[in-house]
KETI-89572 format. One record per residue (C-alpha): residue in one letter; residue number from 1; z, y, x. Coordinates in pm, whole numbers, plus 32768, in hexadecimal, padded with zeros to 4 digits. Layout:
! KETI-89572
+-----+-----+------+------+------+
! res !   n !   pz !   py !   px !
+-----+-----+------+------+------+
!   A ! NUM !    Z !    Y !    X !
...
+-----+-----+------+------+------+
***
This chain:
! KETI-89572
+-----+-----+------+------+------+
! res !   n !   pz !   py !   px !
+-----+-----+------+------+------+
!   M !   1 ! B54F ! E149 ! 5389 !
!   R !   2 ! B58F ! E2B5 ! 5334 !
!   L !   3 ! B6FF ! E270 ! 52FA !
!   L !   4 ! B71C ! E1C8 ! 544E !
!   C !   5 ! B679 ! E2F1 ! 54FD !
!   S !   6 ! B75B ! E3E1 ! 5442 !
!   L !   7 ! B890 ! E31C ! 54A8 !
!   S !   8 ! B820 ! E318 ! 5614 !
!   V !   9 ! B7F0 ! E490 ! 5616 !
!   S !  10 ! B944 ! E4C3 ! 5571 !
!   A !  11 ! B9EA ! E3DF ! 5670 !
!   A !  12 ! B946 ! E4A2 ! 578C !
!   I !  13 ! B9C3 ! E5EB ! 56FB !
!   L !  14 ! BB25 ! E561 ! 56D5 !
!   S !  15 ! BB1B ! E4D5 ! 5837 !
!   T !  16 ! BAAE ! E625 ! 58C3 !
!   A !  17 ! BBC1 ! E6D8 ! 5801 !
!   A !  18 ! BCC6 ! E5E6 ! 5886 !
!   L !  19 ! BC5C ! E639 ! 59E9 !
!   A !  20 ! BC57 ! E7B2 ! 59B6 !
!   G !  21 ! BCE2 ! E88F ! 5AC6 !
!   S !  22 ! BE3A ! E926 ! 5AAB !
!   S !  23 ! BE77 ! EA74 ! 59FD !
!   F !  24 ! BFE8 ! EABD ! 5A44 !
!   Q !  25 ! BF8D ! EBA4 ! 5B66 !
!   N !  26 ! BF17 ! ECA9 ! 5A69 !
!   T !  27 ! C072 ! ECDB ! 59CE !
!   C !  28 ! C15B ! EC65 ! 5AE5 !
!   S !  29 ! C1BA ! ECFF ! 5C33 !
!   N !  30 ! C273 ! EC9A ! 5D6E !
!   F !  31 ! C1EB ! EB38 ! 5D4B !
!   Q !  32 ! C206 ! EA54 ! 5E73 !
!   F !  33 ! C20B ! E8EA ! 5EDB !
!   S !  34 ! C36C ! E85D ! 5ED0 !
!   Y !  35 ! C420 ! E713 ! 5EF1 !
!   L !  36 ! C4C8 ! E6AA ! 5DAE !
!   G !  37 ! C5A9 ! E59E ! 5E3B !
!   S !  38 ! C4B5 ! E4BB ! 5EF2 !
!   E !  39 ! C392 ! E51C ! 5E12 !
!   A !  40 ! C287 ! E624 ! 5E4B !
!   G !  41 ! C29A ! E749 ! 5D5D !
!   I !  42 ! C24A ! E8B0 ! 5D0A !
!   T !  43 ! C354 ! E9B7 ! 5CCA !
!   A !  44 ! C2F1 ! EAFD ! 5C1F !
!   T !  45 ! C366 ! EC26 ! 5B53 !
!   C !  46 ! C2A5 ! EC1E ! 5A0A !
!   L !  47 ! C296 ! ED0E ! 58E6 !
!   G !  48 ! C2F8 ! EC95 ! 578D !
!   R !  49 ! C25F ! ED16 ! 5649 !
!   D !  50 ! C376 ! EE14 ! 5635 !
!   G !  51 ! C317 ! EEA2 ! 578B !
!   E !  52 ! C451 ! EE1C ! 5832 !
!   A !  53 ! C431 ! ED7E ! 598B !
!   N !  54 ! C4A7 ! EC17 ! 59AD !
!   Q !  55 ! C4E0 ! EB4B ! 5AEC !
!   T !  56 ! C436 ! E9F9 ! 5ABA !
!   S !  57 ! C3BA ! E8CE ! 5B7F !
!   I !  58 ! C2E1 ! E79A ! 5B4C !
!   V !  59 ! C298 ! E65B ! 5C0B !
!   I !  60 ! C130 ! E648 ! 5C86 !
!   R !  61 ! C093 ! E508 ! 5BFF !
!   G !  62 ! BF89 ! E421 ! 5C89 !
!   I !  63 ! BF37 ! E49D ! 5DE9 !
!   S !  64 ! BF3D ! E3BC ! 5F1A !
!   N !  65 ! BED3 ! E3BE ! 6087 !
!   Q !  66 ! BDB0 ! E2CE ! 60B8 !
!   N !  67 ! BD57 ! E2B7 ! 622A !
!   G !  68 ! BDB1 ! E423 ! 6268 !
!   I !  69 ! BD0A ! E4AC ! 612D !
!   L !  70 ! BDBE ! E51D ! 5FF1 !
!   T !  71 ! BD3A ! E45F ! 5EC1 !
!   H !  72 ! BD88 ! E43F ! 5D4F !
!   D !  73 ! BE0D ! E2F0 ! 5CD9 !
!   G !  74 ! BED5 ! E27C ! 5BAC !
!   A !  75 ! C014 ! E233 ! 5C6B !
!   P !  76 ! C139 ! E320 ! 5CA7 !
!   S !  77 ! C0EC ! E413 ! 5DC3 !
!   S !  78 ! C133 ! E389 ! 5F1C !
!   F !  79 ! C078 ! E47B ! 6002 !
!   Q !  80 ! C1BA ! E52F ! 6060 !
!   Q !  81 ! C228 ! E3F9 ! 6121 !
!   S !  82 ! C10C ! E413 ! 621F !
!   C !  83 ! C09B ! E580 ! 620E !
!   G !  84 ! C12F ! E6C1 ! 6297 !
!   N !  85 ! C0EC ! E837 ! 6290 !
!   I !  86 ! C0C3 ! E81A ! 6116 !
!   G !  87 ! C065 ! E94F ! 6051 !
!   L !  88 ! BFB7 ! E9D7 ! 5F1C !
!   L !  89 ! BE8A ! EABD ! 5EFC !
!   S !  90 ! BE18 ! EB4E ! 5DB0 !
!   D !  91 ! BD11 ! EC17 ! 5CFC !
!   L !  92 ! BCE4 ! EC5D ! 5B88 !
!   R !  93 ! BC58 ! EB03 ! 5B3A !
!   S !  94 ! BD12 ! EA13 ! 5C1B !
!   V !  95 ! BE2F ! E9C1 ! 5D06 !
!   T !  96 ! BDE3 ! E902 ! 5E45 !
!   L !  97 ! BEDF ! E830 ! 5F06 !
!   T !  98 ! BEA8 ! E844 ! 607E !
!   A !  99 ! BF44 ! E76A ! 618A !
!   N ! 100 ! BF21 ! E6C7 ! 62DD !
!   C ! 101 ! BF21 ! E551 ! 6298 !
!   R ! 102 ! BF45 ! E42B ! 6384 !
!   A ! 103 ! BE10 ! E351 ! 63B0 !
!   P ! 104 ! BE23 ! E1DF ! 6414 !
!   N ! 105 ! BDE8 ! E23A ! 6583 !
!   G ! 106 ! BF1F ! E31C ! 657D !
!   E ! 107 ! BE55 ! E45E ! 6580 !
!   F ! 108 ! BEA6 ! E56D ! 647E !
!   L ! 109 ! BD81 ! E5EE ! 63B0 !
!   E ! 110 ! BD70 ! E735 ! 62EC !
!   T ! 111 ! BD28 ! E6DD ! 6184 !
!   S ! 112 ! BD3F ! E775 ! 6028 !
!   I ! 113 ! BD1D ! E713 ! 5EBB !
!   E ! 114 ! BD25 ! E7CB ! 5D6F !
!   I ! 115 ! BE5F ! E794 ! 5CA0 !
!   E ! 116 ! BDF0 ! E744 ! 5B40 !
!   G ! 117 ! BE84 ! E780 ! 59EA !
!   I ! 118 ! BFC0 ! E850 ! 5A24 !
!   S ! 119 ! BFF8 ! E972 ! 5935 !
!   N ! 120 ! C109 ! EA66 ! 58D3 !
!   Q ! 121 ! C198 ! EA04 ! 577F !
!   N ! 122 ! C27B ! EB21 ! 5714 !
!   G ! 123 ! C311 ! EB4E ! 586E !
!   V ! 124 ! C318 ! E9DD ! 58D0 !
!   L ! 125 ! C220 ! E92A ! 59B4 !
!   S ! 126 ! C183 ! E807 ! 58F5 !
!   Y ! 127 ! C06C ! E705 ! 5905 !
+-----+-----+------+------+------+
***
């Protein structure tokens, strides 16, 4: 029984770590929402270990518009197909995606969601 409890606690810790907020905002600047082809992305200037600035971008994964509300799901991001006025807000611990998203009744709702798990890996945005 002790082993089972220990495994459950370890799984909970790993699950929480996998859903950690993003940290790239602490070593990147000029970051903004961007379209990377038809996909939603972030473009930024990030510092490498050598202190050099590098222009980088990454596709945002797993965010969709569900009835006018941004939500996390396991699929490729699709919110950009039914949301507008898309932007990013940040503080030291997180980056939040904001948008006006179409609800089933055609109305646009203001909504936001934290972008999880993006970091700066030697000047390159990574999950």
